[in-house]
mmCIF file of the N, C-alpha and C atoms, coordinates in Angstrom:
data_MODEL
# 
_entry.id   MODEL 
# 
loop_
_atom_site.group_PDB 
_atom_site.id 
_atom_site.type_symbol 
_atom_site.label_atom_id 
_atom_site.label_alt_id 
_atom_site.label_comp_id 
_atom_site.label_asym_id 
_atom_site.label_entity_id 
_atom_site.label_seq_id 
_atom_site.pdbx_PDB_ins_code 
_atom_site.Cartn_x 
_atom_site.Cartn_y 
_atom_site.Cartn_z 
_atom_site.occupancy 
_atom_site.B_iso_or_equiv 
_atom_site.pdbx_formal_charge 
_atom_site.auth_seq_id 
_atom_site.auth_comp_id 
_atom_site.auth_asym_id 
_atom_site.auth_atom_id 
_atom_site.pdbx_PDB_model_num 
ATOM 1   N N  . MET A 1 1  ? 5.223   -5.578  -9.207  1.00 0.00 ? 1  MET A N  1 
ATOM 2   C CA . MET A 1 1  ? 5.656   -4.418  -9.598  1.00 0.00 ? 1  MET A CA 1 
ATOM 3   C C  . MET A 1 1  ? 5.977   -3.480  -8.493  1.00 0.00 ? 1  MET A C  1 
ATOM 4   N N  . ARG A 1 2  ? 7.662   -3.040  -8.292  1.00 0.00 ? 2  ARG A N  1 
ATOM 5   C CA . ARG A 1 2  ? 8.201   -2.727  -7.323  1.00 0.00 ? 2  ARG A CA 1 
ATOM 6   C C  . ARG A 1 2  ? 8.130   -0.816  -7.247  1.00 0.00 ? 2  ARG A C  1 
ATOM 7   N N  . VAL A 1 3  ? 7.511   -0.489  -6.171  1.00 0.00 ? 3  VAL A N  1 
ATOM 8   C CA . VAL A 1 3  ? 7.338   0.879   -6.105  1.00 0.00 ? 3  VAL A CA 1 
ATOM 9   C C  . VAL A 1 3  ? 8.770   1.508   -5.022  1.00 0.00 ? 3  VAL A C  1 
ATOM 10  N N  . SER A 1 4  ? 9.407   2.665   -5.257  1.00 0.00 ? 4  SER A N  1 
ATOM 11  C CA . SER A 1 4  ? 10.378  2.931   -4.770  1.00 0.00 ? 4  SER A CA 1 
ATOM 12  C C  . SER A 1 4  ? 10.063  3.810   -3.598  1.00 0.00 ? 4  SER A C  1 
ATOM 13  N N  . ILE A 1 5  ? 10.852  4.036   -2.454  1.00 0.00 ? 5  ILE A N  1 
ATOM 14  C CA . ILE A 1 5  ? 10.215  4.867   -1.463  1.00 0.00 ? 5  ILE A CA 1 
ATOM 15  C C  . ILE A 1 5  ? 10.115  6.416   -1.757  1.00 0.00 ? 5  ILE A C  1 
ATOM 16  N N  . ALA A 1 6  ? 10.770  6.890   -2.929  1.00 0.00 ? 6  ALA A N  1 
ATOM 17  C CA . ALA A 1 6  ? 10.626  8.111   -3.721  1.00 0.00 ? 6  ALA A CA 1 
ATOM 18  C C  . ALA A 1 6  ? 9.470   8.520   -4.158  1.00 0.00 ? 6  ALA A C  1 
ATOM 19  N N  . GLN A 1 7  ? 9.041   7.106   -5.029  1.00 0.00 ? 7  GLN A N  1 
ATOM 20  C CA . GLN A 1 7  ? 7.863   6.842   -5.440  1.00 0.00 ? 7  GLN A CA 1 
ATOM 21  C C  . GLN A 1 7  ? 6.615   7.284   -4.471  1.00 0.00 ? 7  GLN A C  1 
ATOM 22  N N  . THR A 1 8  ? 6.939   6.738   -3.461  1.00 0.00 ? 8  THR A N  1 
ATOM 23  C CA . THR A 1 8  ? 5.629   6.258   -2.471  1.00 0.00 ? 8  THR A CA 1 
ATOM 24  C C  . THR A 1 8  ? 5.583   7.810   -1.841  1.00 0.00 ? 8  THR A C  1 
ATOM 25  N N  . ARG A 1 9  ? 6.402   8.293   -1.573  1.00 0.00 ? 9  ARG A N  1 
ATOM 26  C CA . ARG A 1 9  ? 6.255   9.770   -0.879  1.00 0.00 ? 9  ARG A CA 1 
ATOM 27  C C  . ARG A 1 9  ? 5.926   10.506  -2.059  1.00 0.00 ? 9  ARG A C  1 
ATOM 28  N N  . GLN A 1 10 ? 6.089   10.408  -3.128  1.00 0.00 ? 10 GLN A N  1 
ATOM 29  C CA . GLN A 1 10 ? 5.825   11.010  -4.227  1.00 0.00 ? 10 GLN A CA 1 
ATOM 30  C C  . GLN A 1 10 ? 3.854   11.113  -4.412  1.00 0.00 ? 10 GLN A C  1 
ATOM 31  N N  . ILE A 1 11 ? 3.548   10.455  -4.735  1.00 0.00 ? 11 ILE A N  1 
ATOM 32  C CA . ILE A 1 11 ? 2.100   9.726   -4.460  1.00 0.00 ? 11 ILE A CA 1 
ATOM 33  C C  . ILE A 1 11 ? 1.636   10.347  -2.801  1.00 0.00 ? 11 ILE A C  1 
ATOM 34  N N  . GLY A 1 12 ? 2.375   10.209  -1.876  1.00 0.00 ? 12 GLY A N  1 
ATOM 35  C CA . GLY A 1 12 ? 1.473   10.361  -0.382  1.00 0.00 ? 12 GLY A CA 1 
ATOM 36  C C  . GLY A 1 12 ? 1.304   12.106  -0.547  1.00 0.00 ? 12 GLY A C  1 
ATOM 37  N N  . LYS A 1 13 ? 2.298   12.707  -1.002  1.00 0.00 ? 13 LYS A N  1 
ATOM 38  C CA . LYS A 1 13 ? 2.535   14.228  -0.715  1.00 0.00 ? 13 LYS A CA 1 
ATOM 39  C C  . LYS A 1 13 ? 1.184   14.598  -1.763  1.00 0.00 ? 13 LYS A C  1 
ATOM 40  N N  . LYS A 1 14 ? 1.020   13.929  -3.050  1.00 0.00 ? 14 LYS A N  1 
ATOM 41  C CA . LYS A 1 14 ? -0.026  14.393  -3.667  1.00 0.00 ? 14 LYS A CA 1 
ATOM 42  C C  . LYS A 1 14 ? -1.348  14.097  -2.966  1.00 0.00 ? 14 LYS A C  1 
ATOM 43  N N  . LEU A 1 15 ? -1.670  13.341  -2.207  1.00 0.00 ? 15 LEU A N  1 
ATOM 44  C CA . LEU A 1 15 ? -2.803  12.601  -1.401  1.00 0.00 ? 15 LEU A CA 1 
ATOM 45  C C  . LEU A 1 15 ? -2.661  13.529  -0.309  1.00 0.00 ? 15 LEU A C  1 
ATOM 46  N N  . GLY A 1 16 ? -1.864  14.107  -0.017  1.00 0.00 ? 16 GLY A N  1 
ATOM 47  C CA . GLY A 1 16 ? -1.830  14.708  1.729   1.00 0.00 ? 16 GLY A CA 1 
ATOM 48  C C  . GLY A 1 16 ? -1.513  14.052  2.903   1.00 0.00 ? 16 GLY A C  1 
ATOM 49  N N  . VAL A 1 17 ? -0.570  12.581  2.379   1.00 0.00 ? 17 VAL A N  1 
ATOM 50  C CA . VAL A 1 17 ? -0.392  11.786  3.682   1.00 0.00 ? 17 VAL A CA 1 
ATOM 51  C C  . VAL A 1 17 ? 0.330   12.726  4.650   1.00 0.00 ? 17 VAL A C  1 
ATOM 52  N N  . ASN A 1 18 ? 0.392   12.354  5.703   1.00 0.00 ? 18 ASN A N  1 
ATOM 53  C CA . ASN A 1 18 ? 1.100   12.764  7.140   1.00 0.00 ? 18 ASN A CA 1 
ATOM 54  C C  . ASN A 1 18 ? 2.024   11.476  7.394   1.00 0.00 ? 18 ASN A C  1 
ATOM 55  N N  . PHE A 1 19 ? 3.145   11.543  6.808   1.00 0.00 ? 19 PHE A N  1 
ATOM 56  C CA . PHE A 1 19 ? 3.960   10.363  7.011   1.00 0.00 ? 19 PHE A CA 1 
ATOM 57  C C  . PHE A 1 19 ? 4.772   10.175  8.635   1.00 0.00 ? 19 PHE A C  1 
ATOM 58  N N  . ASP A 1 20 ? 3.949   11.373  9.592   1.00 0.00 ? 20 ASP A N  1 
ATOM 59  C CA . ASP A 1 20 ? 4.204   11.060  10.853  1.00 0.00 ? 20 ASP A CA 1 
ATOM 60  C C  . ASP A 1 20 ? 3.290   10.107  11.261  1.00 0.00 ? 20 ASP A C  1 
ATOM 61  N N  . LYS A 1 21 ? 1.845   9.958   10.619  1.00 0.00 ? 21 LYS A N  1 
ATOM 62  C CA . LYS A 1 21 ? 0.996   8.881   10.887  1.00 0.00 ? 21 LYS A CA 1 
ATOM 63  C C  . LYS A 1 21 ? 1.077   7.610   10.236  1.00 0.00 ? 21 LYS A C  1 
ATOM 64  N N  . VAL A 1 22 ? 1.414   7.653   8.935   1.00 0.00 ? 22 VAL A N  1 
ATOM 65  C CA . VAL A 1 22 ? 1.300   6.547   7.954   1.00 0.00 ? 22 VAL A CA 1 
ATOM 66  C C  . VAL A 1 22 ? 3.002   6.261   7.885   1.00 0.00 ? 22 VAL A C  1 
ATOM 67  N N  . ASN A 1 23 ? 3.189   4.702   8.161   1.00 0.00 ? 23 ASN A N  1 
ATOM 68  C CA . ASN A 1 23 ? 4.701   4.538   7.853   1.00 0.00 ? 23 ASN A CA 1 
ATOM 69  C C  . ASN A 1 23 ? 4.775   4.142   6.233   1.00 0.00 ? 23 ASN A C  1 
ATOM 70  N N  . VAL A 1 24 ? 5.865   4.833   5.974   1.00 0.00 ? 24 VAL A N  1 
ATOM 71  C CA . VAL A 1 24 ? 6.102   4.917   4.515   1.00 0.00 ? 24 VAL A CA 1 
ATOM 72  C C  . VAL A 1 24 ? 6.072   3.358   3.807   1.00 0.00 ? 24 VAL A C  1 
ATOM 73  N N  . HIS A 1 25 ? 6.954   2.661   4.744   1.00 0.00 ? 25 HIS A N  1 
ATOM 74  C CA . HIS A 1 25 ? 7.079   1.104   3.685   1.00 0.00 ? 25 HIS A CA 1 
ATOM 75  C C  . HIS A 1 25 ? 5.840   0.446   4.064   1.00 0.00 ? 25 HIS A C  1 
ATOM 76  N N  . GLU A 1 26 ? 4.868   0.549   5.060   1.00 0.00 ? 26 GLU A N  1 
ATOM 77  C CA . GLU A 1 26 ? 3.612   0.143   4.896   1.00 0.00 ? 26 GLU A CA 1 
ATOM 78  C C  . GLU A 1 26 ? 2.791   0.410   3.476   1.00 0.00 ? 26 GLU A C  1 
ATOM 79  N N  . LEU A 1 27 ? 2.731   1.896   3.308   1.00 0.00 ? 27 LEU A N  1 
ATOM 80  C CA . LEU A 1 27 ? 1.983   2.397   2.382   1.00 0.00 ? 27 LEU A CA 1 
ATOM 81  C C  . LEU A 1 27 ? 2.648   1.875   1.098   1.00 0.00 ? 27 LEU A C  1 
ATOM 82  N N  . ARG A 1 28 ? 3.699   1.958   1.011   1.00 0.00 ? 28 ARG A N  1 
ATOM 83  C CA . ARG A 1 28 ? 4.928   1.401   -0.284  1.00 0.00 ? 28 ARG A CA 1 
ATOM 84  C C  . ARG A 1 28 ? 4.326   -0.089  -0.815  1.00 0.00 ? 28 ARG A C  1 
ATOM 85  N N  . SER A 1 29 ? 3.978   -0.946  0.359   1.00 0.00 ? 29 SER A N  1 
ATOM 86  C CA . SER A 1 29 ? 3.954   -2.296  0.276   1.00 0.00 ? 29 SER A CA 1 
ATOM 87  C C  . SER A 1 29 ? 2.428   -2.218  0.141   1.00 0.00 ? 29 SER A C  1 
ATOM 88  N N  . GLY A 1 30 ? 1.439   -1.577  0.423   1.00 0.00 ? 30 GLY A N  1 
ATOM 89  C CA . GLY A 1 30 ? 0.226   -1.466  0.056   1.00 0.00 ? 30 GLY A CA 1 
ATOM 90  C C  . GLY A 1 30 ? -0.021  -0.935  -1.567  1.00 0.00 ? 30 GLY A C  1 
ATOM 91  N N  . ILE A 1 31 ? 0.641   -0.329  -2.147  1.00 0.00 ? 31 ILE A N  1 
ATOM 92  C CA . ILE A 1 31 ? 0.523   0.105   -3.459  1.00 0.00 ? 31 ILE A CA 1 
ATOM 93  C C  . ILE A 1 31 ? 0.750   -0.834  -4.187  1.00 0.00 ? 31 ILE A C  1 
ATOM 94  N N  . GLU A 1 32 ? 2.136   -1.863  -4.076  1.00 0.00 ? 32 GLU A N  1 
ATOM 95  C CA . GLU A 1 32 ? 2.337   -2.802  -4.516  1.00 0.00 ? 32 GLU A CA 1 
ATOM 96  C C  . GLU A 1 32 ? 1.391   -3.632  -4.683  1.00 0.00 ? 32 GLU A C  1 
ATOM 97  N N  . VAL A 1 33 ? 0.677   -4.317  -3.326  1.00 0.00 ? 33 VAL A N  1 
ATOM 98  C CA . VAL A 1 33 ? -0.041  -5.110  -3.475  1.00 0.00 ? 33 VAL A CA 1 
ATOM 99  C C  . VAL A 1 33 ? -1.477  -4.552  -4.189  1.00 0.00 ? 33 VAL A C  1 
ATOM 100 N N  . GLU A 1 34 ? -1.766  -3.655  -3.696  1.00 0.00 ? 34 GLU A N  1 
ATOM 101 C CA . GLU A 1 34 ? -3.081  -3.097  -4.226  1.00 0.00 ? 34 GLU A CA 1 
ATOM 102 C C  . GLU A 1 34 ? -3.243  -2.750  -6.186  1.00 0.00 ? 34 GLU A C  1 
ATOM 103 N N  . HIS A 1 35 ? -1.626  -2.542  -6.244  1.00 0.00 ? 35 HIS A N  1 
ATOM 104 C CA . HIS A 1 35 ? -1.590  -2.390  -7.744  1.00 0.00 ? 35 HIS A CA 1 
ATOM 105 C C  . HIS A 1 35 ? -1.435  -3.403  -8.939  1.00 0.00 ? 35 HIS A C  1 
ATOM 106 N N  . GLU A 1 36 ? -1.208  -4.623  -8.218  1.00 0.00 ? 36 GLU A N  1 
ATOM 107 C CA . GLU A 1 36 ? -1.487  -5.792  -8.557  1.00 0.00 ? 36 GLU A CA 1 
ATOM 108 C C  . GLU A 1 36 ? -2.886  -6.300  -9.078  1.00 0.00 ? 36 GLU A C  1 
ATOM 109 N N  . HIS A 1 37 ? -3.804  -5.726  -8.599  1.00 0.00 ? 37 HIS A N  1 
ATOM 110 C CA . HIS A 1 37 ? -5.222  -5.970  -8.756  1.00 0.00 ? 37 HIS A CA 1 
ATOM 111 C C  . HIS A 1 37 ? -5.443  -4.812  -10.253 1.00 0.00 ? 37 HIS A C  1 
ATOM 112 N N  . LYS A 1 38 ? -4.678  -4.284  -10.508 1.00 0.00 ? 38 LYS A N  1 
ATOM 113 C CA . LYS A 1 38 ? -5.123  -3.283  -11.713 1.00 0.00 ? 38 LYS A CA 1 
ATOM 114 C C  . LYS A 1 38 ? -5.422  -3.845  -12.904 1.00 0.00 ? 38 LYS A C  1 
ATOM 115 N N  . ASN A 1 39 ? -5.604  -4.991  -13.473 1.00 0.00 ? 39 ASN A N  1 
ATOM 116 C CA . ASN A 1 39 ? -6.008  -5.665  -14.633 1.00 0.00 ? 39 ASN A CA 1 
ATOM 117 C C  . ASN A 1 39 ? -7.513  -5.978  -14.376 1.00 0.00 ? 39 ASN A C  1 
ATOM 118 N N  . LEU A 1 40 ? -7.278  -6.145  -12.983 1.00 0.00 ? 40 LEU A N  1 
ATOM 119 C CA . LEU A 1 40 ? -9.088  -6.843  -12.841 1.00 0.00 ? 40 LEU A CA 1 
ATOM 120 C C  . LEU A 1 40 ? -9.990  -5.642  -12.271 1.00 0.00 ? 40 LEU A C  1 
ATOM 121 N N  . ILE A 1 41 ? -9.196  -4.589  -11.813 1.00 0.00 ? 41 ILE A N  1 
ATOM 122 C CA . ILE A 1 41 ? -10.278 -3.296  -11.422 1.00 0.00 ? 41 ILE A CA 1 
ATOM 123 C C  . ILE A 1 41 ? -9.858  -1.925  -11.916 1.00 0.00 ? 41 ILE A C  1 
ATOM 124 N N  . GLY A 1 42 ? -8.835  -1.950  -12.810 1.00 0.00 ? 42 GLY A N  1 
ATOM 125 C CA . GLY A 1 42 ? -8.312  -0.562  -13.759 1.00 0.00 ? 42 GLY A CA 1 
ATOM 126 C C  . GLY A 1 42 ? -7.703  0.270   -12.059 1.00 0.00 ? 42 GLY A C  1 
ATOM 127 N N  . VAL A 1 43 ? -6.768  -0.342  -11.712 1.00 0.00 ? 43 VAL A N  1 
ATOM 128 C CA . VAL A 1 43 ? -6.378  0.700   -10.142 1.00 0.00 ? 43 VAL A CA 1 
ATOM 129 C C  . VAL A 1 43 ? -5.202  1.093   -10.944 1.00 0.00 ? 43 VAL A C  1 
ATOM 130 N N  . GLY A 1 44 ? -4.826  2.475   -10.614 1.00 0.00 ? 44 GLY A N  1 
ATOM 131 C CA . GLY A 1 44 ? -3.562  3.104   -11.329 1.00 0.00 ? 44 GLY A CA 1 
ATOM 132 C C  . GLY A 1 44 ? -2.843  3.008   -9.802  1.00 0.00 ? 44 GLY A C  1 
ATOM 133 N N  . MET A 1 45 ? -1.723  3.696   -9.697  1.00 0.00 ? 45 MET A N  1 
ATOM 134 C CA . MET A 1 45 ? -0.836  3.901   -8.840  1.00 0.00 ? 45 MET A CA 1 
ATOM 135 C C  . MET A 1 45 ? -1.383  4.579   -7.848  1.00 0.00 ? 45 MET A C  1 
ATOM 136 N N  . THR A 1 46 ? -1.932  5.704   -8.057  1.00 0.00 ? 46 THR A N  1 
ATOM 137 C CA . THR A 1 46 ? -2.679  6.844   -7.135  1.00 0.00 ? 46 THR A CA 1 
ATOM 138 C C  . THR A 1 46 ? -4.032  6.038   -6.687  1.00 0.00 ? 46 THR A C  1 
ATOM 139 N N  . ASN A 1 47 ? -4.656  5.602   -7.066  1.00 0.00 ? 47 ASN A N  1 
ATOM 140 C CA . ASN A 1 47 ? -6.011  4.537   -6.772  1.00 0.00 ? 47 ASN A CA 1 
ATOM 141 C C  . ASN A 1 47 ? -5.362  3.577   -5.973  1.00 0.00 ? 47 ASN A C  1 
ATOM 142 N N  . ALA A 1 48 ? -4.411  2.974   -6.486  1.00 0.00 ? 48 ALA A N  1 
ATOM 143 C CA . ALA A 1 48 ? -3.667  1.908   -5.282  1.00 0.00 ? 48 ALA A CA 1 
ATOM 144 C C  . ALA A 1 48 ? -3.257  2.386   -4.044  1.00 0.00 ? 48 ALA A C  1 
ATOM 145 N N  . ALA A 1 49 ? -2.862  3.434   -3.915  1.00 0.00 ? 49 ALA A N  1 
ATOM 146 C CA . ALA A 1 49 ? -2.292  4.138   -2.740  1.00 0.00 ? 49 ALA A CA 1 
ATOM 147 C C  . ALA A 1 49 ? -3.793  4.699   -1.963  1.00 0.00 ? 49 ALA A C  1 
ATOM 148 N N  . LYS A 1 50 ? -4.466  5.058   -2.565  1.00 0.00 ? 50 LYS A N  1 
ATOM 149 C CA . LYS A 1 50 ? -6.146  5.402   -1.928  1.00 0.00 ? 50 LYS A CA 1 
ATOM 150 C C  . LYS A 1 50 ? -6.489  4.102   -0.944  1.00 0.00 ? 50 LYS A C  1 
ATOM 151 N N  . VAL A 1 51 ? -6.425  3.319   -1.788  1.00 0.00 ? 51 VAL A N  1 
ATOM 152 C CA . VAL A 1 51 ? -6.746  1.763   -1.543  1.00 0.00 ? 51 VAL A CA 1 
ATOM 153 C C  . VAL A 1 51 ? -6.120  1.415   0.096   1.00 0.00 ? 51 VAL A C  1 
ATOM 154 N N  . ALA A 1 52 ? -4.961  1.469   -0.481  1.00 0.00 ? 52 ALA A N  1 
ATOM 155 C CA . ALA A 1 52 ? -4.061  1.175   0.540   1.00 0.00 ? 52 ALA A CA 1 
ATOM 156 C C  . ALA A 1 52 ? -4.000  2.016   1.890   1.00 0.00 ? 52 ALA A C  1 
ATOM 157 N N  . LEU A 1 53 ? -4.379  3.359   1.737   1.00 0.00 ? 53 LEU A N  1 
ATOM 158 C CA . LEU A 1 53 ? -4.499  4.272   2.957   1.00 0.00 ? 53 LEU A CA 1 
ATOM 159 C C  . LEU A 1 53 ? -5.902  3.735   3.692   1.00 0.00 ? 53 LEU A C  1 
ATOM 160 N N  . ASP A 1 54 ? -6.855  3.377   3.020   1.00 0.00 ? 54 ASP A N  1 
ATOM 161 C CA . ASP A 1 54 ? -8.338  3.022   3.862   1.00 0.00 ? 54 ASP A CA 1 
ATOM 162 C C  . ASP A 1 54 ? -7.790  1.623   4.863   1.00 0.00 ? 54 ASP A C  1 
ATOM 163 N N  . HIS A 1 55 ? -6.848  0.986   3.883   1.00 0.00 ? 55 HIS A N  1 
ATOM 164 C CA . HIS A 1 55 ? -6.701  -0.504  4.828   1.00 0.00 ? 55 HIS A CA 1 
ATOM 165 C C  . HIS A 1 55 ? -5.587  0.152   6.146   1.00 0.00 ? 55 HIS A C  1 
ATOM 166 N N  . LEU A 1 56 ? -4.636  0.957   5.464   1.00 0.00 ? 56 LEU A N  1 
ATOM 167 C CA . LEU A 1 56 ? -3.907  1.499   6.845   1.00 0.00 ? 56 LEU A CA 1 
ATOM 168 C C  . LEU A 1 56 ? -4.630  2.068   8.121   1.00 0.00 ? 56 LEU A C  1 
ATOM 169 N N  . LYS A 1 57 ? -5.821  2.616   7.667   1.00 0.00 ? 57 LYS A N  1 
ATOM 170 C CA . LYS A 1 57 ? -6.640  3.513   8.542   1.00 0.00 ? 57 LYS A CA 1 
ATOM 171 C C  . LYS A 1 57 ? -7.128  2.713   9.808   1.00 0.00 ? 57 LYS A C  1 
ATOM 172 N N  . GLU A 1 58 ? -7.508  1.191   9.332   1.00 0.00 ? 58 GLU A N  1 
ATOM 173 C CA . GLU A 1 58 ? -8.244  0.428   10.103  1.00 0.00 ? 58 GLU A CA 1 
ATOM 174 C C  . GLU A 1 58 ? -6.879  -0.196  11.102  1.00 0.00 ? 58 GLU A C  1 
ATOM 175 N N  . HIS A 1 59 ? -5.871  -0.571  10.541  1.00 0.00 ? 59 HIS A N  1 
ATOM 176 C CA . HIS A 1 59 ? -4.697  -1.241  10.893  1.00 0.00 ? 59 HIS A CA 1 
ATOM 177 C C  . HIS A 1 59 ? -3.142  -0.725  10.409  1.00 0.00 ? 59 HIS A C  1 
ATOM 178 N N  . LYS A 1 60 ? -2.557  0.277   11.015  1.00 0.00 ? 60 LYS A N  1 
ATOM 179 C CA . LYS A 1 60 ? -1.509  0.486   10.626  1.00 0.00 ? 60 LYS A CA 1 
ATOM 180 C C  . LYS A 1 60 ? -0.404  -0.192  10.034  1.00 0.00 ? 60 LYS A C  1 
ATOM 181 N N  . ASP A 1 61 ? -0.402  -1.425  10.402  1.00 0.00 ? 61 ASP A N  1 
ATOM 182 C CA . ASP A 1 61 ? 0.468   -2.652  9.946   1.00 0.00 ? 61 ASP A CA 1 
ATOM 183 C C  . ASP A 1 61 ? -0.384  -3.268  9.107   1.00 0.00 ? 61 ASP A C  1 
ATOM 184 N N  . TYR A 1 62 ? -1.180  -3.031  8.570   1.00 0.00 ? 62 TYR A N  1 
ATOM 185 C CA . TYR A 1 62 ? -2.129  -3.937  7.564   1.00 0.00 ? 62 TYR A CA 1 
ATOM 186 C C  . TYR A 1 62 ? -1.301  -5.023  6.749   1.00 0.00 ? 62 TYR A C  1 
ATOM 187 N N  . TYR A 1 63 ? -0.225  -4.176  5.710   1.00 0.00 ? 63 TYR A N  1 
ATOM 188 C CA . TYR A 1 63 ? 0.288   -5.308  5.051   1.00 0.00 ? 63 TYR A CA 1 
ATOM 189 C C  . TYR A 1 63 ? 1.341   -5.783  5.196   1.00 0.00 ? 63 TYR A C  1 
ATOM 190 N N  . SER A 1 64 ? 2.047   -5.885  6.748   1.00 0.00 ? 64 SER A N  1 
ATOM 191 C CA . SER A 1 64 ? 2.893   -6.596  7.261   1.00 0.00 ? 64 SER A CA 1 
ATOM 192 C C  . SER A 1 64 ? 1.783   -7.718  8.154   1.00 0.00 ? 64 SER A C  1 
ATOM 193 N N  . ARG A 1 65 ? 0.901   -7.515  8.266   1.00 0.00 ? 65 ARG A N  1 
ATOM 194 C CA . ARG A 1 65 ? -0.267  -8.548  8.641   1.00 0.00 ? 65 ARG A CA 1 
ATOM 195 C C  . ARG A 1 65 ? -0.407  -9.376  7.656   1.00 0.00 ? 65 ARG A C  1 
ATOM 196 N N  . LEU A 1 66 ? -0.753  -8.850  6.330   1.00 0.00 ? 66 LEU A N  1 
ATOM 197 C CA . LEU A 1 66 ? -0.969  -9.490  5.309   1.00 0.00 ? 66 LEU A CA 1 
ATOM 198 C C  . LEU A 1 66 ? 0.376   -10.398 4.978   1.00 0.00 ? 66 LEU A C  1 
ATOM 199 N N  . LYS A 1 67 ? 1.231   -9.954  4.758   1.00 0.00 ? 67 LYS A N  1 
ATOM 200 C CA . LYS A 1 67 ? 2.189   -10.965 4.658   1.00 0.00 ? 67 LYS A CA 1 
ATOM 201 C C  . LYS A 1 67 ? 2.723   -12.174 5.258   1.00 0.00 ? 67 LYS A C  1 
ATOM 202 N N  . ILE A 1 68 ? 2.115   -12.083 6.418   1.00 0.00 ? 68 ILE A N  1 
ATOM 203 C CA . ILE A 1 68 ? 2.409   -13.139 7.720   1.00 0.00 ? 68 ILE A CA 1 
ATOM 204 C C  . ILE A 1 68 ? 1.291   -13.857 7.529   1.00 0.00 ? 68 ILE A C  1 
ATOM 205 N N  . VAL A 1 69 ? -0.082  -13.506 7.350   1.00 0.00 ? 69 VAL A N  1 
ATOM 206 C CA . VAL A 1 69 ? -1.060  -14.579 6.325   1.00 0.00 ? 69 VAL A CA 1 
ATOM 207 C C  . VAL A 1 69 ? -0.664  -15.258 5.068   1.00 0.00 ? 69 VAL A C  1 
ATOM 208 N N  . GLU A 1 70 ? -0.449  -14.693 4.446   1.00 0.00 ? 70 GLU A N  1 
ATOM 209 C CA . GLU A 1 70 ? -0.078  -15.245 3.115   1.00 0.00 ? 70 GLU A CA 1 
ATOM 210 C C  . GLU A 1 70 ? 1.108   -16.304 3.260   1.00 0.00 ? 70 GLU A C  1 
ATOM 211 N N  . SER A 1 71 ? 2.261   -15.917 4.231   1.00 0.00 ? 71 SER A N  1 
ATOM 212 C CA . SER A 1 71 ? 3.190   -16.912 4.411   1.00 0.00 ? 71 SER A CA 1 
ATOM 213 C C  . SER A 1 71 ? 2.622   -18.383 4.953   1.00 0.00 ? 71 SER A C  1 
ATOM 214 N N  . LYS A 1 72 ? 1.693   -17.791 5.879   1.00 0.00 ? 72 LYS A N  1 
ATOM 215 C CA . LYS A 1 72 ? 1.106   -19.231 6.453   1.00 0.00 ? 72 LYS A CA 1 
ATOM 216 C C  . LYS A 1 72 ? 0.084   -19.980 5.412   1.00 0.00 ? 72 LYS A C  1 
ATOM 217 N N  . ARG A 1 73 ? -0.184  -19.547 4.436   1.00 0.00 ? 73 ARG A N  1 
ATOM 218 C CA . ARG A 1 73 ? -1.243  -20.346 3.667   1.00 0.00 ? 73 ARG A CA 1 
ATOM 219 C C  . ARG A 1 73 ? -0.445  -21.027 2.942   1.00 0.00 ? 73 ARG A C  1 
ATOM 220 N N  . LYS A 1 74 ? 0.745   -20.529 2.185   1.00 0.00 ? 74 LYS A N  1 
ATOM 221 C CA . LYS A 1 74 ? 1.694   -21.279 1.395   1.00 0.00 ? 74 LYS A CA 1 
ATOM 222 C C  . LYS A 1 74 ? 2.421   -22.603 2.375   1.00 0.00 ? 74 LYS A C  1 
ATOM 223 N N  . ILE A 1 75 ? 2.315   -22.647 3.461   1.00 0.00 ? 75 ILE A N  1 
ATOM 224 C CA . ILE A 1 75 ? 2.604   -23.696 4.087   1.00 0.00 ? 75 ILE A CA 1 
ATOM 225 C C  . ILE A 1 75 ? 2.165   -24.701 3.971   1.00 0.00 ? 75 ILE A C  1 
# 
């Protein structure tokens, strides 16, 4: 599922995200990745954003790193 930047900003605003501290593109990627698990754990877009934000607190480029790791696994 693709999430637009506008949708990401809207969800972020609802959650009180400071986009001076959180990269909107990383959060968008995070929402998309975490939302993929919705069938497994019932994650909606807002809850996916919360999970993504938890990861981004640990590493502000968490989802960029994840893409690199996943691309290496496919080799």
